[in-house]
N, C-alpha and C positions, 0 to 999 in steps of 0.2 A: 344264664337266660336260653340260649340254645336248645339243651337237653331238656327245658324245661317245656319249651314250644314240642319237641318232637313226643314223650310223655303225653300231651295233650292231645297232639293229633292219634298216636295210639288209641288212647281212653274214649276219643269220640268215636271213632268206627265202629267200635266195640260195643256200642247200645247205650241207652238210656240206664242201665242199672249200673255197667259201668261208672261211669259221670261222676258218681258220689265217691266210688272206688278211686279212682284217679285222682280226684281231688283230694281224697286220705293220703294215697303217695305221697303227691306232690306237696302236702304242706307237713307231711311225716317228715320227706327230705330234708325242706328249709329249715325243720325245726331243730333237723340235726345236725343242720349247717356243715353238710359232705362228710362228718364224722360216720364212718362206717362202722353200723349198730350192730354187726355182728364178730365185735368185739377187736379188730384191728385197728385200734384206733391209737396213735401218738404213745399215749400212757400204756399200752398196751393192757389196759383194764377192761375186764368185764364183767363189770359190774351188774349194769343190770340186762346185759342182750338179751335172756331168757324171757327177759318179762317185756322187754319190744316185739320180741317176733310173739307172743304170745297174746298181746295187744293186737297185731294184725290178724291172727287166726281168730281170735272172740267178734272181732268188725266180722270177719267172711261169713261166721258163722252165722251170726246175726244176719247178713245182710245175703246170704245165698242167691247167688248167682254165678252164671257161664259164661267163657269168656274161650278164647281162642288160646293154643297152648301155649306155654311156658316153661322151663325147666321146673324141673319136680323139684324143688326145695320146701323146707318148710313155712318161707313168707311168702311163696308164690302167690301173686295175687287173685286166685280164684278156686274154688271147690271143684272136685273133679278131675278126669282125664280127658276132655275133647268130648263128652257126650253128653246128651241130651236131655238125661237123667240128672235130678235135682238130689244131690248130696247135700247133708247138711250137718257133716261132722267132717273137721281133721284131728283124728287120734291121735295120742301123743303118748308115750313114753318118758318119764323121768325116773332120774339117776340123780340121787341125795349125795354131797361131796364124801360123805367118810364111808360109803358103800361099795365101792370101788367098780366091779362091772356089772353088779346087782341091780337089776331095777326095783324102783318103789315096790312096794305090791300090799293093798288094799283088802279088805274084805267088799265082797261083790253085796252084802248084805247085812242089817241093822240088828239081824238078829242074832244071838252073841254064841246061840248050836248050831250055825252054820257058819263053820272056818274057810269056808272055797276063798281064795283071794283071785285076785287078777292085777296083771301090772300095766293094762290099757284106760287111758280116762278121757274123760270130754271136757275140756274148758269152758268151766260156767259162768264166768264170775271171776275178775281180776280190779282189786283194789292195791295200786301202786305196786309193792311187790308180792302180796297176797295174792293166788289163787286159789278159788275154789274149782275144786275140779270132783267130775261123777264118774265115778268106776262103772266100767265096761264090763257087761258079763259075754261070754264067748257063745256065741248062736247055736240052740240047741234043735231049732227047728233043720233039719239037712236038704228038706228043700228048697232053704234061702239064699239066693247069692248073697246076701251080707253077711261080716263076721263076725257083728256085735248086736247084743241088747241092752237096751237100757235099765241102769239098775235105780233104786231110790238110798243108793250109797254114797257120801257126799264126804269130801273132806279139804280143809283148807289148810295148805302148804306156803310157808316163808321161802321164798323162789330163791335168798341169799343160800338157801342150803340146799339149791340145786345146782349139780356143773355139767350136765348133758340134759339135753331134751330132744327125743327122738320123733319124729311124724313118722305114720303109718300113712298108708294109703287112706285116702280120702274115703268115705262109704253114705251109707244112708242107713240112721239108726232109728227106728219107731219110736214114738214115744217121748221123743225130745220138746 
């Protein structure tokens, strides 16, 4: 219970926007009852750790609020890097279980004549162990400080097929 009080104090000074996030984190920890959801539980089972992290990313992208510094992990409790700029995306790269060290690549367009693919995605929806992702394209505007552009190319993947999730630096993606 002491850790819960400390978490409440931390989230209370971060502001009103963080209150929801703080309650979510506390509820999530209570729900998991102390099991390390990063796959270090006593059964050494990694059944849905990727889905759990993606839940956190989705909530962050939907609530977009800034907080103070923290470890730069996939499940850190805010988007951005201690900046006043409003980031809206935590880009991800997925690796499927049979692909070795090759990330999943998907087409950036629904047009079959465009064969360009990319390995960087934005999580759009999570339903159990199924994730719907938007393919992000490399930004062609050389004057932009943001590395990705939104596309209208989406896919759904069964997360049981994924064995690695890699998070890239948070960013702003226009058109989301």
